[in-house]
C-alpha positions, 0 to 999 in steps of 0.5 A: 500500499502506498504511503502518504509521505511522498511528494504531495500533489499540487492540491495537497501542497496547498492544503498543507499550506493551510495546515502549516499556518494553523499550526504556526498559530499554535492550533493542531491541524490535520488532513481529515477523512477521505483525503487520507484514505485516498492517499493511503490507497494511492488514489488522487484526491478530489479535495482535502478537508482539514480538521483543527483544534482552532475555533471558527473565530480563530480560523477567521483571524488567521485567514481573514477571507474565510467565511462560515458555511456550517456555523453550527458544526464549526465549519469554515471555507478558507480560500488559499492559493486559488483553492477553497478548503473546508476547515472544521473544528474537532467536534463531538456530536449529540443524539440524532433524533431525526436520523440524519442531523445531530441535535447538538455539537460541541468542540472536542479533541481529535480522538473524539472527532474520529470517534463520531465519523462513519467508517474507519477508513474515513476517520483517519488524520494526516499531519503533512508536517510530520508526514504521519498518519494518525489513526484512533479507530483501526482504519489503516488496518481496514484499508489494508485489508479492504474492509468497510467497517463502522466506527464503533457499533454499527447499529449506533452509527446507522441509527444516528444517520440512516443515510450512512447505510446507502453510503456504505454501498457506494463506498464499498463499490467505489473502493472495492472493499468488502462490507464487514459482516456485522456492519452488513447485518446492521444495515439489513436490519435497519434498511426500512429506516432509509425511507426517512431520509429526504428524497434529495439526499437519496438522489444524491447518493444514487447519482454518486453510485452511477456517476463512475459507471461500469463496475462501480455502478454495477457493484453499487446496485448489487450491494443496495439489493444485498443489503435490503435497501432496494425496495426502500430506495427504488420501489418496484426494482425488487420485482426484477430479481429472479424474474426469468426471461426468454434465454434466446434473447437474454442468455445473461439471466433474469431481469435483475442480472440484465439490469446489472449488466447494463450498468456495467456498460454505463459510461463513466460521467454519463448524465444522471437522467440517462443513467437512471434510464439505463437503471430503470429501463426494464422496471415495467417487466415486474408488473407485466410478466406473464407466461404464454401457453407455450410457457415463454415469459412475456412482458407486453407493454412493459416499456409504456408501463415502465415509463409511467413507473419510472416517471413517478419514481423520479418525481419521488426523488425530486428530479426536475420535470425535464429530467423526469420526462427524459427518463420516461421518454427513453424508457418508453422508446427503448423497444421501438428499435425492434420495429426499425427495420420494418418502419415506414420511411416517414416513421423511421425519419421522424424517429431518426430526427427526434431531439433525443435520438442519440440517447435512445441509440446509446440506451439501445446499444447498452441493452443489446450488449447486455443481452443477446449482443446483436448490434445489427439494428443499432448499426442500421440506425447509425447507417441510416442516420449518417446517409440520410441528408438533413433535407431528407430528414427534415424536408423544407415545406413545399406549401405553407399555411398562407398558400392554403388560406390564399386558395380558400381553405378554412383557417383552423384544424384543416390547415394543420391536417393538410400540412401534416399529410404533406409532410408525410408524403414528403417523408415517404418520398412520394412528393418532391415538388411544389407542383406535386404538393398542390396537386395532392392537396386538390386531390385529397381536399377538393379544389376550393378557390385556387387563386 
């Protein structure tokens, strides 16, 4: 395991500068939490939090441009060398009556500060001046062994802050750690309490699980299920576990295994709504599954039902209206590709030119690779999209509404029907000129006044 006493990154050197100024003023100060863990694992730190014995007023005196961002918790935001660092006073916390936030906070020493943290791997300190890891909870040994373990009794830690149960799945997946058995048992027993956590915080944890994509996203959701959290976080998804599928189309296994395979193909950094569509795209199978007379499992209309269920789930997670609509649209459309080789030209062109077609195509590719592996339709769609000119996908209007009004057609719905019919004929390739368009109008809707 790498030691955190070699050359610091530019971020680490800046953080060490903040620590040095606090120490020079007579206040013990350390790197804290995830930054120390990642240094021990040889991972690059995204940020460095600093813990210190200095009270907020003293931090403000040393760094005049600092500002309080968590006054109740003694947290200051300190600008230093064009970076921002959270500097928190060592503290202990009182009871958590709401299962998320401490009722009281009091300043303490670093040992007490370590004892109030969630997992041993996150409860380490590092003194950059002495190049020394400070470990009160056995976190270094757990990191070396690849174990995620709570600080102190698991039931107490999860009883204080229920969100830690979901964070356990995220941390274990991201770090490729095993969850210590007593810790895992406590989560399974307390899992229903996760429902008390605000939807926004659950959404943030899900986003953190899905953002890395690939094996981290897959492992995160595997753990969410194994820890008993799935029905409380993503209701309806538990119905996919063990739900068999036709093996000729899904040799990978049941609906849940297919979902996990899809997550394993999710690209890192995918936008959250797309990631949610990948996760939820077969949600409707759990409520539409029936066996036909031959014994084959059928999921009629599962895309439509799944879109409705996913939209409701996304609303429950307080996603924006636009994001809820996007997730539902992708799920509703994910079965359209099977009809693509047989679509009328007009229908195909409308699909290809749709605003979200790129996302539909990406979801279809993941869906195929996670099941039968046949990308024939995906290649066909890409080929048609590349070879059809823009003017063929979106043909210019040959006849306008004003043209029709001038020829005596009544203003209102009739004009819309005529223009829609004309576009259909153009997309089908049956009309290519203004003269042909006007002739079609006269033939279909009568002569009127021709002007």
